[in-house]
Biotite code that builds the C-alpha atoms (Angstrom):
import biotite.structure as struc

atoms = struc.array([
    struc.Atom([216.320, -114.139, 164.707], chain_id="A", res_id=1, res_name="MET", atom_name="CA", element="C"),
    struc.Atom([212.650, -113.304, 165.163], chain_id="A", res_id=2, res_name="THR", atom_name="CA", element="C"),
    struc.Atom([209.888, -114.587, 167.414], chain_id="A", res_id=3, res_name="THR", atom_name="CA", element="C"),
    struc.Atom([206.142, -114.911, 167.081], chain_id="A", res_id=4, res_name="ALA", atom_name="CA", element="C"),
    struc.Atom([205.676, -111.667, 169.002], chain_id="A", res_id=5, res_name="SER", atom_name="CA", element="C"),
    struc.Atom([208.485, -109.733, 167.331], chain_id="A", res_id=6, res_name="CYS", atom_name="CA", element="C"),
    struc.Atom([209.131, -110.105, 163.639], chain_id="A", res_id=7, res_name="LYS", atom_name="CA", element="C"),
    struc.Atom([211.370, -107.058, 163.249], chain_id="A", res_id=8, res_name="ILE", atom_name="CA", element="C"),
    struc.Atom([215.102, -107.468, 162.675], chain_id="A", res_id=9, res_name="VAL", atom_name="CA", element="C"),
    struc.Atom([217.430, -104.530, 163.311], chain_id="A", res_id=10, res_name="VAL", atom_name="CA", element="C"),
    struc.Atom([220.753, -104.614, 161.452], chain_id="A", res_id=11, res_name="VAL", atom_name="CA", element="C"),
    struc.Atom([223.563, -102.357, 162.649], chain_id="A", res_id=12, res_name="GLU", atom_name="CA", element="C"),
    struc.Atom([226.593, -101.412, 160.590], chain_id="A", res_id=13, res_name="SER", atom_name="CA", element="C"),
    struc.Atom([229.792, -100.136, 162.209], chain_id="A", res_id=14, res_name="TYR", atom_name="CA", element="C"),
    struc.Atom([232.243, -97.812, 160.489], chain_id="A", res_id=15, res_name="HIS", atom_name="CA", element="C"),
    struc.Atom([235.611, -96.347, 161.451], chain_id="A", res_id=16, res_name="VAL", atom_name="CA", element="C"),
    struc.Atom([234.996, -92.608, 161.724], chain_id="A", res_id=17, res_name="ALA", atom_name="CA", element="C"),
    struc.Atom([237.377, -89.826, 160.800], chain_id="A", res_id=18, res_name="ARG", atom_name="CA", element="C"),
    struc.Atom([235.040, -87.059, 162.015], chain_id="A", res_id=19, res_name="SER", atom_name="CA", element="C"),
    struc.Atom([232.145, -87.149, 164.482], chain_id="A", res_id=20, res_name="LEU", atom_name="CA", element="C"),
    struc.Atom([229.917, -84.090, 164.513], chain_id="A", res_id=21, res_name="PHE", atom_name="CA", element="C"),
    struc.Atom([226.398, -82.730, 164.824], chain_id="A", res_id=22, res_name="TYR", atom_name="CA", element="C"),
    struc.Atom([224.278, -79.998, 163.272], chain_id="A", res_id=23, res_name="LEU", atom_name="CA", element="C"),
    struc.Atom([221.532, -78.226, 165.199], chain_id="A", res_id=24, res_name="GLU", atom_name="CA", element="C"),
    struc.Atom([218.487, -76.500, 163.730], chain_id="A", res_id=25, res_name="PHE", atom_name="CA", element="C"),
    struc.Atom([215.284, -74.958, 165.021], chain_id="A", res_id=26, res_name="GLU", atom_name="CA", element="C"),
    struc.Atom([211.947, -75.314, 163.275], chain_id="A", res_id=27, res_name="ILE", atom_name="CA", element="C"),
    struc.Atom([209.955, -72.201, 164.161], chain_id="A", res_id=28, res_name="GLU", atom_name="CA", element="C"),
    struc.Atom([206.219, -72.247, 164.868], chain_id="A", res_id=29, res_name="GLU", atom_name="CA", element="C"),
    struc.Atom([205.579, -70.750, 161.423], chain_id="A", res_id=30, res_name="ASN", atom_name="CA", element="C"),
    struc.Atom([207.552, -73.591, 159.826], chain_id="A", res_id=31, res_name="GLY", atom_name="CA", element="C"),
    struc.Atom([210.686, -71.637, 158.970], chain_id="A", res_id=32, res_name="SER", atom_name="CA", element="C"),
    struc.Atom([213.978, -73.457, 159.538], chain_id="A", res_id=33, res_name="ILE", atom_name="CA", element="C"),
    struc.Atom([216.871, -71.732, 161.301], chain_id="A", res_id=34, res_name="ALA", atom_name="CA", element="C"),
    struc.Atom([220.392, -73.143, 161.477], chain_id="A", res_id=35, res_name="TYR", atom_name="CA", element="C"),
    struc.Atom([221.728, -72.845, 165.037], chain_id="A", res_id=36, res_name="VAL", atom_name="CA", element="C"),
    struc.Atom([225.205, -74.369, 165.307], chain_id="A", res_id=37, res_name="ASN", atom_name="CA", element="C"),
    struc.Atom([227.474, -77.301, 164.542], chain_id="A", res_id=38, res_name="SER", atom_name="CA", element="C"),
    struc.Atom([230.242, -78.929, 166.533], chain_id="A", res_id=39, res_name="GLY", atom_name="CA", element="C"),
    struc.Atom([232.601, -81.844, 167.010], chain_id="A", res_id=40, res_name="ASN", atom_name="CA", element="C"),
    struc.Atom([231.553, -84.781, 169.182], chain_id="A", res_id=41, res_name="ILE", atom_name="CA", element="C"),
    struc.Atom([234.596, -85.781, 171.209], chain_id="A", res_id=42, res_name="ARG", atom_name="CA", element="C"),
    struc.Atom([235.257, -89.279, 172.515], chain_id="A", res_id=43, res_name="LEU", atom_name="CA", element="C"),
    struc.Atom([238.225, -91.012, 174.130], chain_id="A", res_id=44, res_name="ARG", atom_name="CA", element="C"),
    struc.Atom([239.227, -94.526, 175.077], chain_id="A", res_id=45, res_name="ARG", atom_name="CA", element="C"),
    struc.Atom([238.204, -95.692, 178.526], chain_id="A", res_id=46, res_name="SER", atom_name="CA", element="C"),
    struc.Atom([240.859, -95.845, 181.235], chain_id="A", res_id=47, res_name="GLU", atom_name="CA", element="C"),
    struc.Atom([239.601, -99.373, 181.860], chain_id="A", res_id=48, res_name="ASP", atom_name="CA", element="C"),
    struc.Atom([241.506, -101.535, 179.323], chain_id="A", res_id=49, res_name="PRO", atom_name="CA", element="C"),
    struc.Atom([238.718, -104.131, 179.349], chain_id="A", res_id=50, res_name="SER", atom_name="CA", element="C"),
    struc.Atom([236.129, -101.553, 178.259], chain_id="A", res_id=51, res_name="GLU", atom_name="CA", element="C"),
    struc.Atom([235.793, -101.313, 174.481], chain_id="A", res_id=52, res_name="ARG", atom_name="CA", element="C"),
    struc.Atom([233.174, -98.549, 174.385], chain_id="A", res_id=53, res_name="ALA", atom_name="CA", element="C"),
    struc.Atom([234.459, -95.020, 173.929], chain_id="A", res_id=54, res_name="LEU", atom_name="CA", element="C"),
    struc.Atom([233.798, -92.410, 176.620], chain_id="A", res_id=55, res_name="VAL", atom_name="CA", element="C"),
    struc.Atom([231.978, -89.194, 175.708], chain_id="A", res_id=56, res_name="TRP", atom_name="CA", element="C"),
    struc.Atom([234.102, -86.237, 176.815], chain_id="A", res_id=57, res_name="THR", atom_name="CA", element="C"),
    struc.Atom([232.215, -83.245, 175.430], chain_id="A", res_id=58, res_name="GLY", atom_name="CA", element="C"),
    struc.Atom([231.643, -81.010, 172.444], chain_id="A", res_id=59, res_name="LEU", atom_name="CA", element="C"),
    struc.Atom([233.643, -78.430, 170.530], chain_id="A", res_id=60, res_name="GLU", atom_name="CA", element="C"),
    struc.Atom([232.082, -75.611, 168.501], chain_id="A", res_id=61, res_name="LEU", atom_name="CA", element="C"),
    struc.Atom([232.342, -74.930, 165.637], chain_id="A", res_id=62, res_name="PRO", atom_name="CA", element="C"),
    struc.Atom([233.085, -78.247, 163.959], chain_id="A", res_id=63, res_name="SER", atom_name="CA", element="C"),
    struc.Atom([236.431, -78.570, 162.194], chain_id="A", res_id=64, res_name="ASP", atom_name="CA", element="C"),
    struc.Atom([234.970, -79.988, 158.988], chain_id="A", res_id=65, res_name="LEU", atom_name="CA", element="C"),
    struc.Atom([236.352, -78.768, 155.697], chain_id="A", res_id=66, res_name="SER", atom_name="CA", element="C"),
    struc.Atom([234.143, -76.397, 153.715], chain_id="A", res_id=67, res_name="ASN", atom_name="CA", element="C"),
    struc.Atom([233.245, -79.206, 151.327], chain_id="A", res_id=68, res_name="GLU", atom_name="CA", element="C"),
    struc.Atom([232.384, -81.632, 154.131], chain_id="A", res_id=69, res_name="GLN", atom_name="CA", element="C"),
    struc.Atom([230.307, -79.035, 155.935], chain_id="A", res_id=70, res_name="TYR", atom_name="CA", element="C"),
    struc.Atom([228.376, -78.080, 152.799], chain_id="A", res_id=71, res_name="SER", atom_name="CA", element="C"),
    struc.Atom([227.604, -81.715, 152.028], chain_id="A", res_id=72, res_name="THR", atom_name="CA", element="C"),
    struc.Atom([226.520, -82.500, 155.590], chain_id="A", res_id=73, res_name="ALA", atom_name="CA", element="C"),
    struc.Atom([224.419, -79.336, 155.828], chain_id="A", res_id=74, res_name="TYR", atom_name="CA", element="C"),
    struc.Atom([222.614, -80.053, 152.563], chain_id="A", res_id=75, res_name="GLU", atom_name="CA", element="C"),
    struc.Atom([221.584, -83.569, 153.594], chain_id="A", res_id=76, res_name="HIS", atom_name="CA", element="C"),
    struc.Atom([220.774, -82.629, 157.201], chain_id="A", res_id=77, res_name="ALA", atom_name="CA", element="C"),
    struc.Atom([218.557, -79.801, 155.984], chain_id="A", res_id=78, res_name="TYR", atom_name="CA", element="C"),
    struc.Atom([216.533, -82.263, 153.909], chain_id="A", res_id=79, res_name="ARG", atom_name="CA", element="C"),
    struc.Atom([215.958, -84.336, 157.035], chain_id="A", res_id=80, res_name="PHE", atom_name="CA", element="C"),
    struc.Atom([214.832, -81.240, 158.945], chain_id="A", res_id=81, res_name="VAL", atom_name="CA", element="C"),
    struc.Atom([212.421, -80.417, 156.126], chain_id="A", res_id=82, res_name="GLU", atom_name="CA", element="C"),
    struc.Atom([210.932, -83.895, 156.496], chain_id="A", res_id=83, res_name="LEU", atom_name="CA", element="C"),
    struc.Atom([210.513, -83.398, 160.253], chain_id="A", res_id=84, res_name="ALA", atom_name="CA", element="C"),
    struc.Atom([208.760, -80.095, 159.530], chain_id="A", res_id=85, res_name="ARG", atom_name="CA", element="C"),
    struc.Atom([206.426, -81.782, 157.044], chain_id="A", res_id=86, res_name="THR", atom_name="CA", element="C"),
    struc.Atom([205.511, -84.338, 159.709], chain_id="A", res_id=87, res_name="LEU", atom_name="CA", element="C"),
    struc.Atom([204.460, -81.459, 161.969], chain_id="A", res_id=88, res_name="GLY", atom_name="CA", element="C"),
    struc.Atom([207.426, -81.233, 164.332], chain_id="A", res_id=89, res_name="TYR", atom_name="CA", element="C"),
    struc.Atom([208.325, -77.816, 165.760], chain_id="A", res_id=90, res_name="ARG", atom_name="CA", element="C"),
    struc.Atom([211.281, -77.032, 167.989], chain_id="A", res_id=91, res_name="GLY", atom_name="CA", element="C"),
    struc.Atom([214.985, -77.816, 168.256], chain_id="A", res_id=92, res_name="MET", atom_name="CA", element="C"),
    struc.Atom([216.428, -80.753, 166.340], chain_id="A", res_id=93, res_name="ILE", atom_name="CA", element="C"),
    struc.Atom([219.960, -82.158, 166.522], chain_id="A", res_id=94, res_name="ASN", atom_name="CA", element="C"),
    struc.Atom([221.395, -84.438, 163.869], chain_id="A", res_id=95, res_name="ILE", atom_name="CA", element="C"),
    struc.Atom([224.538, -86.508, 164.534], chain_id="A", res_id=96, res_name="ASP", atom_name="CA", element="C"),
    struc.Atom([226.737, -87.786, 161.736], chain_id="A", res_id=97, res_name="ALA", atom_name="CA", element="C"),
    struc.Atom([230.177, -89.114, 160.885], chain_id="A", res_id=98, res_name="VAL", atom_name="CA", element="C"),
    struc.Atom([232.544, -88.994, 157.969], chain_id="A", res_id=99, res_name="PHE", atom_name="CA", element="C"),
    struc.Atom([234.110, -92.437, 157.718], chain_id="A", res_id=100, res_name="SER", atom_name="CA", element="C"),
    struc.Atom([237.748, -92.984, 156.799], chain_id="A", res_id=101, res_name="ILE", atom_name="CA", element="C"),
    struc.Atom([236.718, -93.619, 153.184], chain_id="A", res_id=102, res_name="ASP", atom_name="CA", element="C"),
    struc.Atom([234.967, -90.231, 153.063], chain_id="A", res_id=103, res_name="GLY", atom_name="CA", element="C"),
    struc.Atom([231.404, -91.539, 153.301], chain_id="A", res_id=104, res_name="SER", atom_name="CA", element="C"),
    struc.Atom([228.872, -89.349, 155.105], chain_id="A", res_id=105, res_name="LEU", atom_name="CA", element="C"),
    struc.Atom([226.699, -91.349, 157.513], chain_id="A", res_id=106, res_name="LEU", atom_name="CA", element="C"),
    struc.Atom([223.900, -89.967, 159.685], chain_id="A", res_id=107, res_name="PHE", atom_name="CA", element="C"),
    struc.Atom([223.405, -92.026, 162.827], chain_id="A", res_id=108, res_name="ASN", atom_name="CA", element="C"),
    struc.Atom([221.002, -90.160, 165.095], chain_id="A", res_id=109, res_name="GLU", atom_name="CA", element="C"),
    struc.Atom([218.474, -87.335, 165.254], chain_id="A", res_id=110, res_name="ALA", atom_name="CA", element="C"),
    struc.Atom([216.928, -85.893, 168.412], chain_id="A", res_id=111, res_name="ASN", atom_name="CA", element="C"),
    struc.Atom([213.969, -83.544, 168.523], chain_id="A", res_id=112, res_name="GLY", atom_name="CA", element="C"),
    struc.Atom([215.110, -81.553, 171.560], chain_id="A", res_id=113, res_name="ARG", atom_name="CA", element="C"),
    struc.Atom([217.763, -79.212, 172.877], chain_id="A", res_id=114, res_name="TRP", atom_name="CA", element="C"),
    struc.Atom([221.163, -80.847, 172.459], chain_id="A", res_id=115, res_name="GLY", atom_name="CA", element="C"),
    struc.Atom([224.400, -80.717, 174.382], chain_id="A", res_id=116, res_name="GLY", atom_name="CA", element="C"),
    struc.Atom([225.635, -77.916, 172.151], chain_id="A", res_id=117, res_name="GLY", atom_name="CA", element="C"),
    struc.Atom([222.559, -75.752, 172.769], chain_id="A", res_id=118, res_name="SER", atom_name="CA", element="C"),
    struc.Atom([223.790, -74.507, 176.151], chain_id="A", res_id=119, res_name="VAL", atom_name="CA", element="C"),
    struc.Atom([227.320, -73.884, 174.866], chain_id="A", res_id=120, res_name="LEU", atom_name="CA", element="C"),
    struc.Atom([225.967, -72.012, 171.860], chain_id="A", res_id=121, res_name="HIS", atom_name="CA", element="C"),
    struc.Atom([223.623, -69.901, 173.983], chain_id="A", res_id=122, res_name="SER", atom_name="CA", element="C"),
    struc.Atom([226.401, -68.828, 176.367], chain_id="A", res_id=123, res_name="ILE", atom_name="CA", element="C"),
    struc.Atom([228.803, -68.083, 173.511], chain_id="A", res_id=124, res_name="ALA", atom_name="CA", element="C"),
    struc.Atom([226.133, -66.078, 171.711], chain_id="A", res_id=125, res_name="ASP", atom_name="CA", element="C"),
    struc.Atom([225.516, -63.969, 174.823], chain_id="A", res_id=126, res_name="ARG", atom_name="CA", element="C"),
    struc.Atom([229.161, -63.436, 175.764], chain_id="A", res_id=127, res_name="THR", atom_name="CA", element="C"),
    struc.Atom([230.760, -63.105, 172.314], chain_id="A", res_id=128, res_name="LEU", atom_name="CA", element="C"),
    struc.Atom([227.975, -62.273, 169.878], chain_id="A", res_id=129, res_name="GLY", atom_name="CA", element="C"),
    struc.Atom([226.128, -64.216, 167.219], chain_id="A", res_id=130, res_name="SER", atom_name="CA", element="C"),
    struc.Atom([229.189, -64.483, 164.947], chain_id="A", res_id=131, res_name="ASP", atom_name="CA", element="C"),
    struc.Atom([231.402, -66.080, 167.622], chain_id="A", res_id=132, res_name="TYR", atom_name="CA", element="C"),
    struc.Atom([232.198, -69.107, 165.448], chain_id="A", res_id=133, res_name="SER", atom_name="CA", element="C"),
    struc.Atom([234.276, -66.884, 163.137], chain_id="A", res_id=134, res_name="HIS", atom_name="CA", element="C"),
    struc.Atom([236.676, -65.858, 165.899], chain_id="A", res_id=135, res_name="SER", atom_name="CA", element="C"),
    struc.Atom([236.476, -68.339, 168.785], chain_id="A", res_id=136, res_name="HIS", atom_name="CA", element="C"),
    struc.Atom([236.391, -72.020, 169.660], chain_id="A", res_id=137, res_name="VAL", atom_name="CA", element="C"),
    struc.Atom([234.030, -73.185, 172.405], chain_id="A", res_id=138, res_name="ILE", atom_name="CA", element="C"),
    struc.Atom([234.419, -76.522, 174.183], chain_id="A", res_id=139, res_name="SER", atom_name="CA", element="C"),
    struc.Atom([233.006, -78.363, 177.169], chain_id="A", res_id=140, res_name="SER", atom_name="CA", element="C"),
    struc.Atom([235.258, -80.081, 179.693], chain_id="A", res_id=141, res_name="VAL", atom_name="CA", element="C"),
    struc.Atom([233.852, -82.626, 182.118], chain_id="A", res_id=142, res_name="ARG", atom_name="CA", element="C"),
    struc.Atom([235.150, -84.079, 185.376], chain_id="A", res_id=143, res_name="ASN", atom_name="CA", element="C"),
    struc.Atom([237.252, -81.137, 186.549], chain_id="A", res_id=144, res_name="VAL", atom_name="CA", element="C"),
    struc.Atom([238.158, -82.089, 190.131], chain_id="A", res_id=145, res_name="ARG", atom_name="CA", element="C"),
    struc.Atom([236.419, -79.364, 192.119], chain_id="A", res_id=146, res_name="LEU", atom_name="CA", element="C"),
    struc.Atom([233.545, -79.758, 194.567], chain_id="A", res_id=147, res_name="ASN", atom_name="CA", element="C"),
    struc.Atom([231.327, -76.751, 193.878], chain_id="A", res_id=148, res_name="SER", atom_name="CA", element="C"),
    struc.Atom([230.792, -73.779, 191.601], chain_id="A", res_id=149, res_name="LEU", atom_name="CA", element="C"),
    struc.Atom([232.089, -71.456, 194.329], chain_id="A", res_id=150, res_name="ARG", atom_name="CA", element="C"),
    struc.Atom([235.274, -73.486, 194.681], chain_id="A", res_id=151, res_name="GLU", atom_name="CA", element="C"),
    struc.Atom([235.632, -73.552, 190.906], chain_id="A", res_id=152, res_name="ALA", atom_name="CA", element="C"),
    struc.Atom([235.332, -69.776, 190.575], chain_id="A", res_id=153, res_name="ILE", atom_name="CA", element="C"),
    struc.Atom([237.855, -69.172, 193.367], chain_id="A", res_id=154, res_name="ASP", atom_name="CA", element="C"),
    struc.Atom([240.273, -71.679, 191.829], chain_id="A", res_id=155, res_name="CYS", atom_name="CA", element="C"),
    struc.Atom([239.940, -70.233, 188.333], chain_id="A", res_id=156, res_name="PHE", atom_name="CA", element="C"),
    struc.Atom([240.595, -66.726, 189.650], chain_id="A", res_id=157, res_name="VAL", atom_name="CA", element="C"),
    struc.Atom([243.752, -67.920, 191.442], chain_id="A", res_id=158, res_name="ASP", atom_name="CA", element="C"),
    struc.Atom([244.954, -69.850, 188.375], chain_id="A", res_id=159, res_name="GLU", atom_name="CA", element="C"),
    struc.Atom([244.151, -67.084, 185.900], chain_id="A", res_id=160, res_name="GLY", atom_name="CA", element="C"),
    struc.Atom([241.620, -69.299, 184.128], chain_id="A", res_id=161, res_name="LEU", atom_name="CA", element="C"),
    struc.Atom([238.313, -67.519, 184.756], chain_id="A", res_id=162, res_name="LEU", atom_name="CA", element="C"),
    struc.Atom([236.671, -66.034, 181.663], chain_id="A", res_id=163, res_name="PHE", atom_name="CA", element="C"),
    struc.Atom([237.790, -62.452, 181.050], chain_id="A", res_id=164, res_name="ASP", atom_name="CA", element="C"),
    struc.Atom([235.066, -60.324, 179.463], chain_id="A", res_id=165, res_name="SER", atom_name="CA", element="C"),
    struc.Atom([237.689, -57.929, 178.067], chain_id="A", res_id=166, res_name="ILE", atom_name="CA", element="C"),
    struc.Atom([240.048, -60.512, 176.565], chain_id="A", res_id=167, res_name="GLN", atom_name="CA", element="C"),
    struc.Atom([237.091, -62.728, 175.584], chain_id="A", res_id=168, res_name="LYS", atom_name="CA", element="C"),
    struc.Atom([238.866, -65.906, 176.685], chain_id="A", res_id=169, res_name="GLU", atom_name="CA", element="C"),
    struc.Atom([238.818, -68.209, 179.670], chain_id="A", res_id=170, res_name="GLY", atom_name="CA", element="C"),
    struc.Atom([236.751, -70.761, 181.563], chain_id="A", res_id=171, res_name="VAL", atom_name="CA", element="C"),
    struc.Atom([233.154, -70.599, 182.806], chain_id="A", res_id=172, res_name="ILE", atom_name="CA", element="C"),
    struc.Atom([231.996, -73.258, 185.310], chain_id="A", res_id=173, res_name="PRO", atom_name="CA", element="C"),
    struc.Atom([228.635, -74.670, 184.238], chain_id="A", res_id=174, res_name="LEU", atom_name="CA", element="C"),
    struc.Atom([227.513, -77.287, 186.739], chain_id="A", res_id=175, res_name="ALA", atom_name="CA", element="C"),
    struc.Atom([228.784, -79.132, 189.799], chain_id="A", res_id=176, res_name="ALA", atom_name="CA", element="C"),
    struc.Atom([228.299, -82.774, 190.756], chain_id="A", res_id=177, res_name="ASP", atom_name="CA", element="C"),
    struc.Atom([228.950, -82.668, 194.486], chain_id="A", res_id=178, res_name="GLN", atom_name="CA", element="C"),
    struc.Atom([228.578, -86.435, 194.866], chain_id="A", res_id=179, res_name="ASP", atom_name="CA", element="C"),
    struc.Atom([231.342, -87.034, 192.320], chain_id="A", res_id=180, res_name="ALA", atom_name="CA", element="C"),
    struc.Atom([233.348, -83.976, 193.371], chain_id="A", res_id=181, res_name="GLY", atom_name="CA", element="C"),
    struc.Atom([233.590, -82.672, 189.814], chain_id="A", res_id=182, res_name="THR", atom_name="CA", element="C"),
    struc.Atom([232.573, -79.635, 187.778], chain_id="A", res_id=183, res_name="VAL", atom_name="CA", element="C"),
    struc.Atom([231.717, -79.312, 184.094], chain_id="A", res_id=184, res_name="GLU", atom_name="CA", element="C"),
    struc.Atom([233.196, -76.253, 182.421], chain_id="A", res_id=185, res_name="CYS", atom_name="CA", element="C"),
    struc.Atom([232.945, -74.203, 179.257], chain_id="A", res_id=186, res_name="LEU", atom_name="CA", element="C"),
    struc.Atom([236.209, -73.130, 177.618], chain_id="A", res_id=187, res_name="VAL", atom_name="CA", element="C"),
    struc.Atom([236.241, -70.064, 175.374], chain_id="A", res_id=188, res_name="ILE", atom_name="CA", element="C"),
    struc.Atom([239.405, -69.553, 173.315], chain_id="A", res_id=189, res_name="ALA", atom_name="CA", element="C"),
    struc.Atom([240.661, -67.715, 170.240], chain_id="A", res_id=190, res_name="ARG", atom_name="CA", element="C"),
    struc.Atom([241.711, -70.929, 168.516], chain_id="A", res_id=191, res_name="ASP", atom_name="CA", element="C"),
    struc.Atom([241.830, -74.689, 169.069], chain_id="A", res_id=192, res_name="ARG", atom_name="CA", element="C"),
    struc.Atom([245.423, -74.712, 170.318], chain_id="A", res_id=193, res_name="LEU", atom_name="CA", element="C"),
    struc.Atom([244.686, -72.152, 173.035], chain_id="A", res_id=194, res_name="VAL", atom_name="CA", element="C"),
    struc.Atom([241.525, -74.058, 173.902], chain_id="A", res_id=195, res_name="GLY", atom_name="CA", element="C"),
    struc.Atom([243.471, -77.308, 174.313], chain_id="A", res_id=196, res_name="ARG", atom_name="CA", element="C"),
    struc.Atom([245.863, -75.520, 176.667], chain_id="A", res_id=197, res_name="ASN", atom_name="CA", element="C"),
    struc.Atom([242.953, -74.350, 178.833], chain_id="A", res_id=198, res_name="PHE", atom_name="CA", element="C"),
    struc.Atom([241.545, -77.886, 178.862], chain_id="A", res_id=199, res_name="GLU", atom_name="CA", element="C"),
    struc.Atom([244.906, -79.391, 179.840], chain_id="A", res_id=200, res_name="HIS", atom_name="CA", element="C"),
    struc.Atom([245.259, -76.958, 182.747], chain_id="A", res_id=201, res_name="ARG", atom_name="CA", element="C"),
    struc.Atom([241.729, -77.718, 183.938], chain_id="A", res_id=202, res_name="LEU", atom_name="CA", element="C"),
    struc.Atom([242.238, -81.470, 183.956], chain_id="A", res_id=203, res_name="LEU", atom_name="CA", element="C"),
    struc.Atom([245.481, -81.113, 185.935], chain_id="A", res_id=204, res_name="ARG", atom_name="CA", element="C"),
    struc.Atom([243.639, -79.514, 188.860], chain_id="A", res_id=205, res_name="ILE", atom_name="CA", element="C"),
    struc.Atom([243.653, -81.836, 191.877], chain_id="A", res_id=206, res_name="VAL", atom_name="CA", element="C"),
])
């Protein structure tokens, strides 16, 4: 299992997850630690039946962890962030974790950078206020079949999907992949059920 030039063995353990989520913090220049946001990591099965790997579909903020799960995850993640601070790191840090089906908490990745939820959080903070997680659910939707941001805005206006600054709900187009003919969007909704309805309508656009 090793060679003369490489004597390190990496052992991976796989677990069936009940919840996949992340927590994001920022370590300020003065060393103070600020909690930023937390969200669900959403995956789905590939449309290719021969492909076993799950496909990343986006994020949903805030996470739907129970209070007990969130408190436990936060406590352990914070200890990791403290370690990163002690090592001299400053900046954004994202920590991914899962709760397995037996209730075990497992951390599987940490990234010292802006994460996928950073943009969603920033937009929600600006459009809804810093306490948005108490009243709204924010999610990203990829591969909406539109060719440009202009086309997306026009379509969302016609379909009654575009974000309404008065009602505080709707869809904001984020980025366009003109080669693929798709747009990534941000959904802002009052609850998860309404958010799912927005997502379903987006993915039906042809």
